[in-house]
N, C-alpha and C positions, 0 to 999 in steps of 0.2 A: 636177218642182217646179212648184207652182202659182204664177202670176204675182200680183203685187200692185202697188199704187201706188208702193210703195217699191223694187220690183225690176223692172228693165228688161231686155229681151232685144232685142239688135240684130243683125240678119243683114246681112252685107256679102258680096255676090257679084260675080263678074267673071271675065274671062279672065286669062291669064298676063300679068304686068307691067302691070296696070291700076293698081297702086298699093294693092292690098288691105291688105298688111301694114303699110306705113308709115301709111297712113290709119287703120287699126283701132288701131294702137298709140297714135297721137297722140289718138284719140278716148277710148281707155281711160284715158290719163293725165288728160285734161281732165275726164272725167265720173266718175272713180273706178270703172272697170269692170274686170272680169277679161277678159283677151284670150285668145282661142283661134284659132290658126292651123291649120285642118283640112288645108291643103295639106301641111303638115309631117307630119300623121298618115299621109297616103298615102305620103309620102317615107319615113317611118319603117318602115312596113310593107314598102314596095318594098325598102328596104335589108336588112331582115330576111329577106325571101323570096329575095333575090339571094344574101345570105350563106349561106343554107341550100341554095343551088344548085337552087332549085325551078324546075321547068319552067313558063315563062310561058304556054305554050300547053296546059297540062294542068290544067283547073279542079279535078279531083279531088286532084292533087298540091298545088295551091295551098290548097285547103280543109284538107287533112291537115296542112300546115305551120301554117296559121293556127290550128287547133285547139289546138296545143301552145304558142302565144304567150300570155303572161299580160300584159294591159295594166295600166299604172299611170299615175298622174299626179304631176308634180313642178312646183310653182309657182316660177317664176324671175321676181322682180320682180312685174309684173302679168300675166305670161303663163303659162298653164297648158300644160306640155309633155307629150307622150306618151312613156312609157317602155316598154320591152320587158323583161319579167323584171326590173323594177326599174332598168333602165339607159336613160338618155336618150342617143341617139346624138349625136356632135358634128355641128355645122352643116356642117363641111366634108365629112363622109360623106353627109349628106343632100343636098348640092348637087353631088355628084360627077357627072361626065359619065355614068357608067354608070346612076346613079339618074335623071338627067335624061332619058335615052334610054328609060327603062323605066316611069316612074311612071304616065303616061297609060294604058299597056297594062294595068298591074296594077289601076289605079283603075277601069277599065271592067269588072272581073270582079265579079260579083254577090256572091261570097263575101267579097271584100275590103270592099266597101261595107257588107255586113251586119255584118261584124266591128266595124265602126266606129259603126254607127247608134246603138245603145243607149248606147255609151261616150260619144258626142258629145253626146247629149241629157242624159246624166247630169251633164255639166259645169255645167249651171245650178244643180244641187243643190250642187255643189263650190263654185261662186262664192258662193252664199248662205251656206254654212257658214263660208266664210272671210272673211266681213264685207264683201263688195263690194256696191255698190248695184245692180249688174246685170252682164250678160254681153255682150260683143261678140264674135261668131264670124264668121270670115271663110272663104270657100271658094268652091265652084262649085254647091252644091246646098243652101245653108243656108236661104234664104227659100222654097225650093221643096219640100224634102224634110225636112230636119232640124228647122227651127223655121218651118213655114209660118204659124204664128200669132204670130210675133215682133211686138213692139210697133212696131218699125221695120224695113223691109226696103229695103236700098239696093243698087242695081246699078251698079258702076263699068264704064266702057268708055273706050277711047282707040283712035286709029288705029293700024294695025300698025307704020308706020315709027316712031312714038313709042315704042311698046313694045319694038320690036327694039333701039332705041338704049338704052333703059333697061337691057335685058338685057346688052348689050355693055358698058355702063359698070360693071355689077356683075361682069363677067367670066364671065357664064353663056353657055351654048351652046345654049339652047332654041331650036327652030324655032318661032316665034310661030304661023305659018299651020298647021303640023302639030299643034301643041297645040290650037289652036282646033277644028280638024276633028275630032280624036279626042274632045275633051271634049264637043262639041256633038252628035256623032252616036252616041255610045255608047247602047246599049239601056237601061242601068240609071243612072237619075238623071242625065240629060245636063245640061250647062250651058244654062240658060235664064235670061231675065229674068223674075222671078216676076210674075204679074198684080198690078198696083197698086203695085209697087215704085218707089221714087224713083230715077230714072236720073241719073247724074252723069258727064259727060265730063271725065276727068282730064287729057286731052291738053293743052288750052290753059291749064290752071290750075296754079299752084304747089301743092305739098303743103299749105302753110298755108291756102290759099284753098279747097282741097277739104275739109280738116278743119273750117274755119269754116262752110262751106256745110251740111255734114252736121250739125254741132252745132246749127245754127239750125234745121234740119228736126226734130231730136230735141226740142229745148227748146220748139218751137211746138206 
């Protein structure tokens, strides 16, 4: 979809527990945008691959399983959610310990990222057709790979202790250091701060302060 003065694309990137989802949802509500959490996309594919007993160390096996999966979109409030064969998995399934332990490994596989690349870019068209003034997409490669020409590219970061505490409060068992290492060192679309992106430290700020700061950047 070609951009115009009436349609805005915002890319939000950052590591685990930097506040991407809460921030993106808040900005979506504030600015009438469609929200997309690409982290949930990788969790959805991971859940599907695990359910199919796919060998995580066999890329041919992964590619074969992915080929049979039909992707769809379901809009829930302002959020566009990924469905597999018309079904959107429950959040409890996507946040299970097994998915947590495997999502970074599957996300590093080129076939998995390629499966999602065109789908994620097509969501700008979906947002426009559904009457939104723009799209805010969060993840780890949005401003660098998916929408490098986004109107605004934001990179969130926070210290490891703060992020670990956030995960614990949510009842999650992710290892922040391990996730950072896998996400930043993978060969395909590693986590990086895009050149020219606005960096925001979410550690010392409340959620409301982070949303206000980013909204000011967008409006200016």
